[in-house]
LOVOGU-805917 format. One record per residue (C-alpha): residue in three letters; x, z, y. Coordinates in steps of 0.5 Angstrom, whole numbers, padded with zeros to 4 digits, always signed. Example, Ala and Ser with C-alpha at 12.3 -4.5 7.8 and 13.67 -1.06 7.14 Angstrom:
% LOVOGU-805917
ALA+0025+0016-0009 SER+0027+0014-0002 
END
This chain:
% LOVOGU-805917
UNK-0008-0009-0082 UNK-0014-0012-0078 UNK-0014-0014-0071 UNK-0019-0008-0070 UNK-0015-0003-0072 UNK-0008-0005-0069 UNK-0014-0005-0063 UNK-0015+0002-0065 UNK-0008+0005-0066 UNK-0006+0001-0059 UNK-0011+0005-0055 UNK-0009+0012-0059 UNK-0001+0011-0058 UNK+0000+0004-0055 UNK+0004-0001-0057 UNK+0010+0001-0060 UNK+0006+0005-0066 UNK+0003-0001-0067 UNK+0010-0005-0068 UNK+0013+0001-0073 UNK+0006+0001-0077 UNK+0006-0006-0079 UNK+0014-0005-0080 UNK+0013+0001-0084 UNK+0007-0003-0087 UNK+0012-0009-0088 UNK+0019-0008-0090 UNK+0019+0000-0091 UNK+0020+0008-0087 UNK+0027+0007-0086 UNK+0027+0000-0082 UNK+0021+0002-0079 UNK+0025+0009-0077 UNK+0032+0004-0075 UNK+0027+0000-0070 UNK+0023+0006-0067 UNK+0030+0009-0065 UNK+0032+0003-0063 UNK+0028+0001-0058 UNK+0025+0008-0056 UNK+0019+0008-0059 UNK+0016+0003-0053 UNK+0016-0004-0054 UNK+0014-0010-0049 UNK+0006-0012-0050 UNK+0008-0019-0051 UNK+0014-0018-0057 UNK+0009-0013-0059 UNK+0004-0017-0060 UNK+0008-0023-0063 UNK+0011-0019-0068 UNK+0005-0017-0070 UNK+0001-0023-0070 UNK+0007-0025-0075 UNK+0007-0019-0079 UNK+0001-0020-0080 UNK+0000-0025-0084 UNK-0003-0029-0077 
END
C-alpha cells in the first residue's frame, strides 16, 4: 500500500481501519479481526503509524 492510499483511508475511516487493512494484506483476515476486536477498531496514532511503516516495508 502506498502512503497516499493510506492517507485516503485515514481520511475516510481513521487509523484503526488503516492498521486493520495492513494486517489483512500481510497476515490474513483472522488475525486482523482479532486485532480490531481487541483494539475496538481504534489505534493510537503513533502505534498505527509505526505499524503501517513496518508492515508496509518501510
